[in-house]
Structures are given as C-alpha cells and as structure tokens.
py3Dmol code that shows the C-alpha trace and the ligand (Angstrom):
import py3Dmol

protein = """\
ATOM      1  CA  UNK A   1      46.180  10.073  10.413  1.00  0.00           C
ATOM      2  CA  UNK A   2      46.323   6.310  11.163  1.00  0.00           C
ATOM      3  CA  UNK A   3      43.725   5.099   8.726  1.00  0.00           C
ATOM      4  CA  UNK A   4      43.960   1.520   9.724  1.00  0.00           C
ATOM      5  CA  UNK A   5      43.324   2.339  13.343  1.00  0.00           C
ATOM      6  CA  UNK A   6      40.476   4.561  12.270  1.00  0.00           C
ATOM      7  CA  UNK A   7      38.891   1.878  10.160  1.00  0.00           C
ATOM      8  CA  UNK A   8      39.166  -0.692  13.160  1.00  0.00           C
ATOM      9  CA  UNK A   9      37.475   1.807  15.380  1.00  0.00           C
ATOM     10  CA  UNK A  10      34.638   2.611  12.848  1.00  0.00           C
ATOM     11  CA  UNK A  11      34.134  -1.142  12.248  1.00  0.00           C
ATOM     12  CA  UNK A  12      33.814  -1.757  15.946  1.00  0.00           C
ATOM     13  CA  UNK A  13      31.327   1.121  16.275  1.00  0.00           C
ATOM     14  CA  UNK A  14      29.254   0.046  13.265  1.00  0.00           C
ATOM     15  CA  UNK A  15      29.506  -3.702  13.595  1.00  0.00           C
ATOM     16  CA  UNK A  16      29.697  -4.550  17.177  1.00  0.00           C
ATOM     17  CA  UNK A  17      29.001  -1.688  19.722  1.00  0.00           C
ATOM     18  CA  UNK A  18      27.052   1.246  18.282  1.00  0.00           C
ATOM     19  CA  UNK A  19      25.584   1.862  21.832  1.00  0.00           C
ATOM     20  CA  UNK A  20      29.114   2.665  23.115  1.00  0.00           C
ATOM     21  CA  UNK A  21      29.101   5.595  20.649  1.00  0.00           C
ATOM     22  CA  UNK A  22      25.473   6.504  21.264  1.00  0.00           C
ATOM     23  CA  UNK A  23      24.623   5.506  17.751  1.00  0.00           C
ATOM     24  CA  UNK A  24      21.375   3.909  16.474  1.00  0.00           C
ATOM     25  CA  UNK A  25      21.665   1.979  13.320  1.00  0.00           C
ATOM     26  CA  UNK A  26      18.853   1.965  10.692  1.00  0.00           C
ATOM     27  CA  UNK A  27      17.737  -1.436   9.308  1.00  0.00           C
ATOM     28  CA  UNK A  28      20.699  -1.484   6.765  1.00  0.00           C
ATOM     29  CA  UNK A  29      23.228  -0.677   9.424  1.00  0.00           C
ATOM     30  CA  UNK A  30      23.555   3.094   8.465  1.00  0.00           C
ATOM     31  CA  UNK A  31      24.082   6.036  10.892  1.00  0.00           C
ATOM     32  CA  UNK A  32      24.376   9.779   9.983  1.00  0.00           C
ATOM     33  CA  UNK A  33      27.926  10.499   9.215  1.00  0.00           C
ATOM     34  CA  UNK A  34      27.751  13.685  11.453  1.00  0.00           C
ATOM     35  CA  UNK A  35      26.707  11.654  14.400  1.00  0.00           C
ATOM     36  CA  UNK A  36      29.558   9.131  14.050  1.00  0.00           C
ATOM     37  CA  UNK A  37      32.063  11.985  13.467  1.00  0.00           C
ATOM     38  CA  UNK A  38      30.926  13.837  16.625  1.00  0.00           C
ATOM     39  CA  UNK A  39      30.989  10.688  18.725  1.00  0.00           C
ATOM     40  CA  UNK A  40      34.490   9.799  17.641  1.00  0.00           C
ATOM     41  CA  UNK A  41      35.739  13.384  18.163  1.00  0.00           C
ATOM     42  CA  UNK A  42      34.997  12.909  21.897  1.00  0.00           C
ATOM     43  CA  UNK A  43      37.991  10.895  22.020  1.00  0.00           C
ATOM     44  CA  UNK A  44      41.074  13.043  22.202  1.00  0.00           C
ATOM     45  CA  UNK A  45      42.732  10.625  19.671  1.00  0.00           C
ATOM     46  CA  UNK A  46      40.170  11.786  16.969  1.00  0.00           C
ATOM     47  CA  UNK A  47      39.398  15.222  18.240  1.00  0.00           C
ATOM     48  CA  UNK A  48      40.438  16.746  14.832  1.00  0.00           C
ATOM     49  CA  UNK A  49      38.758  14.094  12.664  1.00  0.00           C
ATOM     50  CA  UNK A  50      36.846  15.391   9.655  1.00  0.00           C
ATOM     51  CA  UNK A  51      34.420  13.932   7.102  1.00  0.00           C
ATOM     52  CA  UNK A  52      37.373  14.092   4.614  1.00  0.00           C
ATOM     53  CA  UNK A  53      39.308  11.579   6.854  1.00  0.00           C
ATOM     54  CA  UNK A  54      36.557   9.231   6.942  1.00  0.00           C
ATOM     55  CA  UNK A  55      36.241   9.432   2.998  1.00  0.00           C
ATOM     56  CA  UNK A  56      39.946   8.938   2.813  1.00  0.00           C
ATOM     57  CA  UNK A  57      39.847   6.003   5.196  1.00  0.00           C
ATOM     58  CA  UNK A  58      37.406   4.262   2.958  1.00  0.00           C
ATOM     59  CA  UNK A  59      39.294   5.050  -0.274  1.00  0.00           C
ATOM     60  CA  UNK A  60      42.741   4.029   1.099  1.00  0.00           C
ATOM     61  CA  UNK A  61      41.492   0.672   2.586  1.00  0.00           C
ATOM     62  CA  UNK A  62      42.474  -2.430   0.747  1.00  0.00           C
ATOM     63  CA  UNK A  63      39.160  -4.081   2.032  1.00  0.00           C
ATOM     64  CA  UNK A  64      35.919  -2.396   1.163  1.00  0.00           C
ATOM     65  CA  UNK A  65      34.454  -2.367   4.608  1.00  0.00           C
ATOM     66  CA  UNK A  66      32.383   0.800   4.736  1.00  0.00           C
ATOM     67  CA  UNK A  67      30.402   3.035   2.349  1.00  0.00           C
ATOM     68  CA  UNK A  68      29.040   6.610   2.580  1.00  0.00           C
ATOM     69  CA  UNK A  69      25.735   7.398   1.017  1.00  0.00           C
ATOM     70  CA  UNK A  70      22.949   9.967   1.554  1.00  0.00           C
ATOM     71  CA  UNK A  71      24.727  11.523   4.435  1.00  0.00           C
ATOM     72  CA  UNK A  72      25.129   8.170   6.245  1.00  0.00           C
ATOM     73  CA  UNK A  73      27.848   5.604   6.791  1.00  0.00           C
ATOM     74  CA  UNK A  74      27.488   1.843   7.157  1.00  0.00           C
ATOM     75  CA  UNK A  75      29.516  -1.262   7.212  1.00  0.00           C
ATOM     76  CA  UNK A  76      29.053  -3.733   4.450  1.00  0.00           C
ATOM     77  CA  UNK A  77      29.457  -6.891   6.487  1.00  0.00           C
ATOM     78  CA  UNK A  78      30.767  -8.197   9.795  1.00  0.00           C
ATOM     79  CA  UNK A  79      27.874  -7.232  12.300  1.00  0.00           C
ATOM     80  CA  UNK A  80      27.482  -8.974  15.535  1.00  0.00           C
ATOM     81  CA  UNK A  81      24.902  -6.617  17.107  1.00  0.00           C
ATOM     82  CA  UNK A  82      21.445  -8.244  18.241  1.00  0.00           C
ATOM     83  CA  UNK A  83      19.382  -6.343  15.596  1.00  0.00           C
ATOM     84  CA  UNK A  84      19.943  -8.294  12.467  1.00  0.00           C
ATOM     85  CA  UNK A  85      21.069  -6.033   9.509  1.00  0.00           C
ATOM     86  CA  UNK A  86      18.874  -6.426   6.467  1.00  0.00           C
ATOM     87  CA  UNK A  87      20.933  -7.451   3.404  1.00  0.00           C
ATOM     88  CA  UNK A  88      20.057  -7.561  -0.209  1.00  0.00           C
ATOM     89  CA  UNK A  89      19.268 -11.192  -1.286  1.00  0.00           C
ATOM     90  CA  UNK A  90      20.980 -12.007  -4.525  1.00  0.00           C
ATOM     91  CA  UNK A  91      21.748 -14.891  -6.816  1.00  0.00           C
ATOM     92  CA  UNK A  92      25.290 -15.914  -5.994  1.00  0.00           C
ATOM     93  CA  UNK A  93      27.991 -16.865  -8.518  1.00  0.00           C
ATOM     94  CA  UNK A  94      28.278 -20.575  -9.309  1.00  0.00           C
ATOM     95  CA  UNK A  95      30.898 -21.072  -6.500  1.00  0.00           C
ATOM     96  CA  UNK A  96      32.020 -19.061  -3.507  1.00  0.00           C
ATOM     97  CA  UNK A  97      34.827 -19.797  -1.229  1.00  0.00           C
ATOM     98  CA  UNK A  98      35.409 -19.904   2.570  1.00  0.00           C
ATOM     99  CA  UNK A  99      38.781 -19.740   4.331  1.00  0.00           C
ATOM    100  CA  UNK A 100      38.866 -21.344   7.813  1.00  0.00           C
ATOM    101  CA  UNK A 101      41.059 -22.852  10.314  1.00  0.00           C
ATOM    102  CA  UNK A 102      41.841 -26.519  10.105  1.00  0.00           C
ATOM    103  CA  UNK A 103      40.676 -26.844  13.686  1.00  0.00           C
ATOM    104  CA  UNK A 104      37.222 -25.965  12.694  1.00  0.00           C
ATOM    105  CA  UNK A 105      36.759 -28.476   9.963  1.00  0.00           C
ATOM    106  CA  UNK A 106      35.250 -31.417  11.998  1.00  0.00           C
ATOM    107  CA  UNK A 107      32.610 -29.122  13.511  1.00  0.00           C
ATOM    108  CA  UNK A 108      31.796 -27.509  10.082  1.00  0.00           C
ATOM    109  CA  UNK A 109      31.380 -31.081   8.749  1.00  0.00           C
ATOM    110  CA  UNK A 110      29.024 -31.921  11.441  1.00  0.00           C
ATOM    111  CA  UNK A 111      26.901 -28.631  11.625  1.00  0.00           C
ATOM    112  CA  UNK A 112      27.589 -26.795   8.372  1.00  0.00           C
ATOM    113  CA  UNK A 113      28.944 -23.335   8.114  1.00  0.00           C
ATOM    114  CA  UNK A 114      27.363 -21.158  10.916  1.00  0.00           C
ATOM    115  CA  UNK A 115      27.738 -17.531  11.638  1.00  0.00           C
ATOM    116  CA  UNK A 116      29.250 -18.085  15.003  1.00  0.00           C
ATOM    117  CA  UNK A 117      29.517 -14.575  16.736  1.00  0.00           C
ATOM    118  CA  UNK A 118      28.372 -12.723  13.668  1.00  0.00           C
ATOM    119  CA  UNK A 119      24.944 -12.275  11.981  1.00  0.00           C
ATOM    120  CA  UNK A 120      25.940 -13.977   8.798  1.00  0.00           C
ATOM    121  CA  UNK A 121      28.335 -16.557   7.475  1.00  0.00           C
ATOM    122  CA  UNK A 122      30.925 -14.696   5.388  1.00  0.00           C
ATOM    123  CA  UNK A 123      32.019 -16.182   1.995  1.00  0.00           C
ATOM    124  CA  UNK A 124      34.562 -14.881  -0.512  1.00  0.00           C
ATOM    125  CA  UNK A 125      34.188 -14.317  -4.169  1.00  0.00           C
ATOM    126  CA  UNK A 126      37.580 -15.728  -4.951  1.00  0.00           C
ATOM    127  CA  UNK A 127      40.061 -18.260  -3.519  1.00  0.00           C
ATOM    128  CA  UNK A 128      42.693 -15.527  -2.899  1.00  0.00           C
ATOM    129  CA  UNK A 129      40.364 -13.541  -0.719  1.00  0.00           C
ATOM    130  CA  UNK A 130      39.280 -16.828   1.195  1.00  0.00           C
ATOM    131  CA  UNK A 131      43.027 -17.520   1.855  1.00  0.00           C
ATOM    132  CA  UNK A 132      43.439 -13.983   3.378  1.00  0.00           C
ATOM    133  CA  UNK A 133      40.353 -14.517   5.497  1.00  0.00           C
ATOM    134  CA  UNK A 134      41.453 -18.029   6.574  1.00  0.00           C
ATOM    135  CA  UNK A 135      45.002 -16.772   7.612  1.00  0.00           C
ATOM    136  CA  UNK A 136      43.408 -14.793  10.363  1.00  0.00           C
ATOM    137  CA  UNK A 137      42.564 -18.051  12.044  1.00  0.00           C
ATOM    138  CA  UNK A 138      45.185 -20.435  11.011  1.00  0.00           C
ATOM    139  CA  UNK A 139      48.499 -19.878   9.107  1.00  0.00           C
ATOM    140  CA  UNK A 140      47.626 -22.915   6.942  1.00  0.00           C
ATOM    141  CA  UNK A 141      44.025 -22.136   6.230  1.00  0.00           C
ATOM    142  CA  UNK A 142      41.632 -24.677   4.963  1.00  0.00           C
ATOM    143  CA  UNK A 143      39.855 -23.569   1.871  1.00  0.00           C
ATOM    144  CA  UNK A 144      36.122 -24.603   1.440  1.00  0.00           C
ATOM    145  CA  UNK A 145      34.431 -24.488  -1.986  1.00  0.00           C
ATOM    146  CA  UNK A 146      30.748 -23.689  -1.737  1.00  0.00           C
ATOM    147  CA  UNK A 147      28.267 -24.959  -4.424  1.00  0.00           C
ATOM    148  CA  UNK A 148      26.501 -21.668  -4.086  1.00  0.00           C
ATOM    149  CA  UNK A 149      24.245 -21.577  -7.137  1.00  0.00           C
ATOM    150  CA  UNK A 150      23.140 -25.087  -6.487  1.00  0.00           C
ATOM    151  CA  UNK A 151      22.344 -24.085  -2.813  1.00  0.00           C
ATOM    152  CA  UNK A 152      20.530 -21.021  -3.950  1.00  0.00           C
ATOM    153  CA  UNK A 153      18.498 -23.079  -6.341  1.00  0.00           C
ATOM    154  CA  UNK A 154      17.668 -25.312  -3.416  1.00  0.00           C
ATOM    155  CA  UNK A 155      16.309 -22.366  -1.428  1.00  0.00           C
ATOM    156  CA  UNK A 156      19.389 -21.436   0.709  1.00  0.00           C
ATOM    157  CA  UNK A 157      19.543 -17.471   0.772  1.00  0.00           C
ATOM    158  CA  UNK A 158      22.594 -15.572  -0.152  1.00  0.00           C
ATOM    159  CA  UNK A 159      23.117 -11.846   0.272  1.00  0.00           C
ATOM    160  CA  UNK A 160      25.420  -9.322  -1.222  1.00  0.00           C
ATOM    161  CA  UNK A 161      28.035  -7.800   0.904  1.00  0.00           C
ATOM    162  CA  UNK A 162      30.583  -6.208  -1.425  1.00  0.00           C
ATOM    163  CA  UNK A 163      32.197  -7.234  -4.597  1.00  0.00           C
ATOM    164  CA  UNK A 164      34.347  -9.726  -2.606  1.00  0.00           C
ATOM    165  CA  UNK A 165      32.059 -10.701   0.263  1.00  0.00           C
ATOM    166  CA  UNK A 166      28.818 -12.608   0.169  1.00  0.00           C
ATOM    167  CA  UNK A 167      26.776 -13.546   3.146  1.00  0.00           C
ATOM    168  CA  UNK A 168      24.410 -16.469   4.089  1.00  0.00           C
ATOM    169  CA  UNK A 169      22.440 -17.291   7.165  1.00  0.00           C
ATOM    170  CA  UNK A 170      24.150 -20.679   7.180  1.00  0.00           C
ATOM    171  CA  UNK A 171      25.388 -23.243   4.656  1.00  0.00           C
ATOM    172  CA  UNK A 172      24.503 -26.960   5.087  1.00  0.00           C
ATOM    173  CA  UNK A 173      27.677 -29.182   4.707  1.00  0.00           C
ATOM    174  CA  UNK A 174      26.202 -30.925   1.680  1.00  0.00           C
ATOM    175  CA  UNK A 175      27.140 -27.683  -0.335  1.00  0.00           C
ATOM    176  CA  UNK A 176      30.610 -27.735   1.006  1.00  0.00           C
ATOM    177  CA  UNK A 177      33.766 -29.242  -0.705  1.00  0.00           C
ATOM    178  CA  UNK A 178      37.103 -29.136   0.984  1.00  0.00           C
ATOM    179  CA  UNK A 179      39.785 -28.177  -1.360  1.00  0.00           C
TER     180      UNK A 179
END
"""
ligand_1 = """\
40
LIG
C 34.173 -20.762 11.617
C 37.013 -10.149 8.128
C 33.224 -24.300 13.974
C 34.303 -19.962 10.399
C 37.225 -11.221 7.079
C 35.364 -18.979 10.717
C 35.823 -11.627 6.590
C 32.811 -22.736 12.451
C 34.918 -18.673 12.247
C 34.876 -11.319 7.810
C 31.582 -23.285 12.014
C 34.236 -17.301 12.368
C 34.427 -12.488 8.427
C 31.271 -24.351 12.749
C 31.786 -21.499 10.716
N 32.033 -24.940 13.643
N 33.568 -23.156 13.316
N 30.096 -25.086 12.415
N 30.996 -22.534 11.036
N 32.951 -21.540 11.602
O 35.916 -13.976 12.107
O 34.416 -15.593 7.913
O 38.932 -7.575 8.136
O 33.448 -14.494 12.673
O 34.959 -20.849 9.331
O 38.000 -10.765 6.094
O 36.572 -15.561 9.385
O 36.986 -7.561 9.701
O 34.406 -14.948 10.292
O 36.687 -19.493 10.651
O 35.448 -10.865 5.533
O 36.786 -6.466 7.538
O 33.937 -19.677 12.476
O 35.763 -10.532 8.654
O 36.846 -8.871 7.496
O 35.138 -16.303 12.306
O 35.478 -13.535 8.687
P 34.726 -14.902 11.795
P 35.263 -14.965 9.022
P 37.436 -7.640 8.303
"""
view = py3Dmol.view(width=600, height=400)
view.addModel(protein, "pdb")
view.setStyle({"model": 0}, {"cartoon": {"style": "trace"}})
view.addModel(ligand_1, "xyz")
view.setStyle({"model": 1}, {"stick": {}})
view.zoomTo()
view.show()
C-alpha cells in the first residue's frame, strides 16, 4: 500500500474536491468513513482498500493531516472548497511562525498574510515546521514570526488545526516580524 499516495488523494478529496467523490462535507469537514472508502474503491488503484488502510495511513504519516472520529473522517486543515469549514477558535501561543517564499515577502508586507487559495492562513507552532512548509515554495524559505498572542488580544481570530498547525482568517503585517 502506498500510504503517501493515499494520503494525497484523501487530502484532495476532503480539502479540495469532495464533489468529484460524491461526498458532502459536514460543517467541520467530516464525511462518513464508509462513503469515502466506497468512493475511493471505484478507482481500480484502491479497489481493495479497507478502513484499516485508512487508519494506518493516518498513523504512519509524519504530518497529522486527517482524523477518524464517530465513524467519520476529516482533514485538520488545508481546505479550499467554497463552503468555509468551521474551526475551533483558540487562544494561540505567544508566537507562531510562517514559512514562505522570498518572492512573496513584498506582497505580504503590503497586504498582510492572506489565505490565498485556501480558506485560512496556515501558521506553524514551531520554526522547524515553518521551515518545512516554506521549503515547498522556496529552497531558501523566509521565516516570519507572528506576534500571535498580541494579535489575538487585539481581536484577530486564531483557530486550532492540529498540534503543529494553527489557522487565521488573515494576519495584518503589523503582527509580522521577518526573521
Ligand atoms: C503566501 C501544507 C503573496 C503564503 C503545509 C504561502 C501547510 C502570500 C502561499 C499547509 C500572501 C500560500 C499550508 C500575500 C500569504 N501575498 N503571498 N499577501 N499571504 N502568501 O500552500 O501556508 O503537506 O496555500 O506565505 O505544510 O504554504 O498539504 O499555504 O507561501 O501546513 O498537509 O501564499 O499545507 O500541508 O501557499 O501551506 P499554501 P502554506 P500538507
């Protein structure tokens, strides 16, 4: 079983194109596990897929992208579908981090951190995670430090993704420091 390929396809279905799999997400982004399974099984690549494989995919993944609960499965973050997924508002840690490409810095300075094609801006709990995220866009990623607790106290909302990923609707540049 290629768990990395499976994780990519499950992410695509749950974050970006549930309709291609005839799935309807609930407000938290959850779908019945059996529905996702049957839909994936229609593809010959996944015809022998089982619930155990989905559980193993989640457990073996370095990044905590999905969770199974109450017979459903959902993605913790990353959504781009039109219906905005409801996330849990939560007081953030003192600082959060964001890894980005150097070529985006001028625009970020001008407009703040925006979600771009996703529903939320993605922030990292630690610098190491931010570096990994940033390297997806630029081999020498720029690391931004977010004055998150101050922003929260000023009324900017933050939401919990998983233990390493936090979300925000946007972050004005005055709360951003370039490392
Ligand atoms: C940038 C992956 C110009 C932003 C990762 C980022 C993460 C701006 C890019 C998760 C901007 C969007 C999300 C502005 C923000 N002007 N550029 N004003 N504001 N940007 O991929 O945060 O492996 O949508 O800096 O690990 O890189 O898929 O977001 O560079 O956790 O599970 O616009 O996706 O997780 O890029 O990554 P993305 P991201 P998975």
